[in-house]
C-alpha positions in Angstrom: 46.7 -72.1 93.2 47.2 -68.7 91.6 51.6 -68.4 91.1 52.6 -65.5 93.3 54.2 -62.4 91.6 57.9 -63.8 91.5 56.7 -66.9 90.0 54.8 -64.7 87.4 57.7 -62.4 87.0 59.9 -65.3 86.5 57.9 -66.7 83.5 57.4 -63.5 81.5 61.8 -62.9 81.9 62.3 -66.2 80.7 59.3 -65.7 77.6 61.2 -62.6 76.6 65.2 -64.6 76.7 63.4 -67.4 74.3 64.7 -65.9 71.0 68.0 -65.8 72.3 67.8 -69.6 74.0 66.7 -70.9 70.7 69.8 -70.0 69.1 72.2 -70.2 71.6 71.2 -74.1 71.7 70.1 -75.2 68.9 72.6 -77.1 67.3 73.2 -78.8 71.2 68.9 -79.6 70.7 69.2 -81.2 67.9 72.4 -83.3 68.0 70.7 -84.9 71.3 67.2 -84.8 70.8 67.5 -86.3 66.6 66.9 -89.9 67.7 64.2 -90.0 70.6 61.1 -91.9 70.3 58.9 -93.3 72.8 56.9 -91.3 75.8 59.8 -88.4 76.9 59.5 -86.8 80.6 60.6 -82.9 80.3 61.3 -81.5 83.4 60.7 -78.0 83.9 60.3 -77.4 80.4 59.1 -73.6 81.8 58.3 -72.0 78.0 58.4 -74.8 76.1 61.4 -74.0 73.7 62.8 -77.5 73.1 59.2 -79.0 71.8 60.5 -77.8 68.9 63.2 -80.0 68.7 60.9 -83.2 69.4 60.9 -85.9 66.5 56.9 -86.8 65.2 55.1 -89.7 66.8 56.7 -88.4 70.4 54.3 -88.7 73.5 55.4 -85.8 75.7 54.6 -85.3 79.5 55.9 -82.0 81.1 56.5 -81.7 85.1 56.0 -77.9 85.3 55.2 -76.5 88.4 55.6 -73.3 88.3 50.9 -72.9 87.5 52.7 -69.7 85.2 53.7 -71.4 82.4 51.1 -73.6 81.8 48.9 -71.9 79.5 51.7 -71.5 77.2 52.9 -74.9 77.7 49.5 -75.4 75.8 49.5 -73.7 73.6 52.8 -73.9 72.2 52.0 -78.6 72.0 48.8 -77.9 70.5 50.3 -75.7 67.6 53.5 -77.9 67.1 50.8 -81.0 67.2 53.0 -82.4 69.9 50.5 -85.5 72.5 51.0 -83.4 75.1 50.1 -83.9 78.9 51.1 -81.4 81.5 51.4 -82.4 84.8 52.3 -80.9 88.2 54.8 -82.1 91.0 58.5 -81.1 90.6 62.0 -82.4 89.8 62.4 -83.7 93.2 59.0 -85.7 93.6 57.9 -86.4 89.9 54.3 -88.2 89.9 55.0 -90.8 87.1 55.6 -94.7 88.1 59.1 -96.2 88.0 60.4 -97.4 85.1 58.3 -95.7 83.0 59.3 -93.4 80.6 61.5 -94.2 77.7 64.2 -90.7 78.4 63.6 -87.8 80.1 64.8 -84.1 78.9 66.4 -81.8 81.6 67.2 -78.5 80.3 68.7 -75.6 82.6 67.2 -77.4 85.6 69.2 -78.4 88.2 71.4 -75.5 88.7 67.4 -74.3 90.6 66.2 -77.7 92.3 66.2 -77.3 96.1 67.8 -80.8 96.7 69.9 -81.7 92.6 71.3 -85.0 93.8 67.4 -86.1 94.8 66.2 -85.1 91.8 68.6 -87.0 89.8 67.9 -90.3 91.2 64.1 -89.4 90.3 64.8 -88.6 86.9 66.6 -92.1 86.9 63.5 -94.2 89.1 60.6 -93.1 86.3 63.5 -94.0 83.2 62.7 -97.5 82.0 66.3 -99.6 81.4 68.1 -98.7 78.8 66.6 -95.2 79.0 68.4 -91.7 78.5 68.2 -88.7 80.7 68.9 -86.6 78.1 70.8 -83.1 79.8 71.9 -79.3 78.9 73.2 -77.6 82.5 75.2 -74.5 83.0 77.4 -74.6 85.9 80.8 -74.1 88.2 83.9 -72.9 85.9 86.6 -74.5 87.8 87.7 -74.4 90.9 90.8 -72.0 91.6 89.7 -69.7 88.7 88.7 -66.1 87.9 85.3 -67.3 87.1 84.4 -70.1 89.7 85.4 -66.6 92.3 83.2 -64.2 90.1 80.7 -67.2 90.3 80.3 -67.4 93.9 80.1 -63.7 94.6 77.9 -63.0 92.5 75.6 -66.5 93.0 73.3 -64.4 96.1 72.4 -61.9 93.4 71.4 -65.0 91.1 69.3 -67.1 93.0 67.5 -63.5 94.2 67.0 -62.6 90.7 66.9 -66.2 88.8 64.0 -67.6 90.8 66.7 -70.2 92.8 68.9 -70.4 89.5 72.7 -71.5 91.1 75.7 -70.2 89.3 78.1 -72.6 90.6 77.2 -75.8 91.4 79.2 -78.1 89.8 76.4 -80.4 88.7 78.2 -82.7 86.8 79.7 -85.0 89.9 76.2 -85.6 90.7 75.9 -87.0 87.6 78.7 -88.9 87.1 77.3 -90.6 91.0 74.2 -91.6 89.9 74.8 -94.5 89.5 73.7 -94.5 85.6 75.2 -97.8 83.2 76.7 -95.3 80.9 77.5 -91.8 81.4 78.6 -89.5 77.8 79.0 -86.0 79.2 81.0 -83.2 77.8 81.9 -79.8 79.1 81.5 -76.6 76.8 81.3 -72.8 76.8 78.5 -72.0 74.8 78.3 -68.4 73.5 76.2 -65.6 73.7 74.9 -66.3 76.9 76.4 -64.3 80.1 79.9 -65.0 81.1 79.1 -66.7 84.2 77.0 -69.0 82.6 78.5 -69.8 79.9 80.2 -72.8 81.4 77.9 -76.1 80.5 77.9 -79.3 80.0 75.3 -81.4 78.3 74.8 -85.0 77.2 73.4 -88.2 79.1 73.2 -90.7 80.9 71.6 -94.4 80.6 69.5 -95.8 83.2 
């Protein structure tokens, strides 16, 4: 099915922001992605900005529900010489077998999915024992702060303008309760993004 106007508009906007994305997250991605190996699934890869950071020899499988991104993803992977496979589905219904992935990448995705608890469970399901879920997500500011209050007020508009994205989710609590054997998570303020989206979490969770 051809993606609707809203999906195509969001894809266009995201593509325009690629340069800023690469600048804002460059050091974080270099740190988190450097030891990836084997078969890696990426959930919601969008325009493919993470492909630049994959080490040689990776087999990459992208799970992207917005077909407006598919052409760009295929073109980008081919240009980088990456062995890539692109599938439909979404974060809550990943079309991959249990215990099949060495790693899962999830960057700026859990803010938008309808059921983030189920999404994290799905990512854990497809990981091999000992496999890593690597994440970078913008999240809610601390409860009671002025920034958190502003996020709560702005969130309905944020969801409308950014294809369902929430700027006030406490995503860290979902990961903390995800049943992983090891969780390494840090809270950071990412410079260069709008203030309401500045609070982030990043790190990895081991199955």
